[in-house]
N, C-alpha and C positions, 0 to 999 in steps of 0.2 A: 528405657535401660537399652545397652547396646550389647550384641553378641557378635564375638568376632570369631572366626572360623581361624584355628590355628595350625601349625605344620605337624602337631603331634596329638597323641590320642586324648594325653590326660595333662594338663598343665601343671606342674607340681609347684612351682616358683612363679613368683610376681613382686617387680620393683615399679614403683613410678616416680616419675620424676616430682621434686616439691612443690614446682609450678603446675604440675599435672598436664602438661605438655605433649608428655610423651609416655612409654612404657615399654618393661621388657617381660616377656613371658618364656619359660623354659620347662622343658620336659625332657626325661631321657637325653638324649645327646645333641639337641636343636635347642634354638634360641631363635625367637622374634623380637622384631621392635615395632612398635606399633605408634601412630600418633593419638592423641586425645579421641578422635573421632573412630578408632579402629582401623585406617589406613597402613598399609606396612610403609617404614620408611627405609627397608633393607630388604635384600634378600633373605631367605630362613639362611640362620647360621650353623654350620656343621659344627659341633664342639670336640676336644679330644677324646673326652670321655662323660660320662652322666654327670649332669650339672647337679651339685649339692645346694646350692644357694645361690640367690641373687641380690644386690644389693645397689640401692643407688647413692651416688654422689649427693652431699647437699647442695650442690649449686649445679645440680642436674645436666653435669658436663658428660659423665660417664658410668657406666654400669658395670659393677663387677661382677665375675660368675666363677664361682670354685667349682671345680672339676674332679671327679674321683680319682683320677691321678695324680692330685697333688697338687698341681698348679693353679691360681688363678689368673683371669684374661678380663683386663678392661678394655671396654667398646664403647664408642660413641655412637652418638644415635643414628649415623648414616651405615653403622655395621663395620667401620673401619677400628682395627686393634690401635687400641693407645699402649696397652703395656701388658706384660706379663710376670707375672710373681711367681717365683720358686716356692715349692713346696713339699713335702711328702707324701709318698703314695699310701693314704688312708682313707676310708670314707668317711668324705666330710659332712657335716649334717646341718651346718646351718652357717652364717655369713652375715658380718652385719659391718656399717663404715660408722666412723666416728662423726660427731657433727662438725668439726673440723674438717674433715675429708682429706686427714691426713695419715690415719690409720684405720687398716681393716683388719675383723679379728672372723676366727672359724674356729668352729665347733668340730670335733669327730668322735666317731665310734671307739675311738682306743683311748679315749678320755682325756683328749687333749685340747687345751686353749692355744693357739696360735694369733700372734700378732704383727701383721706386716707395717714397717714404714713405706709408703705408697710412693712419695718420691723418691726414697731411696732404693727401691724395688727389692727389699729383703725383708726376711723375718726377723723380727728383734725381739719375741719371745715366746718361748715354749712352757706351757705350765700344764704338768700330767696330775688329774684330780683323778679319786675315786669313781670307777663305773664310766658308763658313756654318757657324752654329752650330747644334747638334744637341739640346742640353740643359744643363742647369745643376743647381746644387745645393748649398746651405749646410751648413756643418760645424756640428757643435753649438758651436763657439767663435768663430762671426761671419766665418769666411771664406767668400767663395762661389767656385764652379768653374763653369767654364763647356766645353763637350767641343765641337769642330768640326774642320771638314775640315785645319786647318793644326795641331790638336795639342788637347793640354788646358792651361786656363788658369787660374790661382790669383788671388784679389784680396784682401787687407783690406779690410773696409768703409771703412775712414778715406781708403784711397786712392782709393775710389769714389767716394765722397761730395766730394772734392777736384777730381775730373775734372766738366770743362765738361758742361752737357745739350743 
């Protein structure tokens, strides 16, 4: 067992590269990047606001952090910012990346599920559900699922892309 001393009192979020070579942890408004042995890969990253979720790219090239100020930041393993995706100021509660790495999805406490096209750097779909949403996950075949106060929802990507943003 390895214990890692982080820069925050409590780690709230964790994302691990698929090959297991590095990981990201986050709590409050800070994020740390680690190798598999628990050594820092970069100085502690100060984020714009509280982190609401982390998701690792399927190729392990970047980690996404969704912030309570509404934006999503992508970071590489050295701590360099790769991209910023715009968003709305809502309390994000979950984040997931599609198996292809082409899309990110985020759930929020206002009952919205948002999907971003990573390459285009834009939100391509926003769907409002009944009640707060708590998390989301993509299936290997591309379906997106969200869990919330009113139940579990499943969507096909084509229906999400047809929804107005």
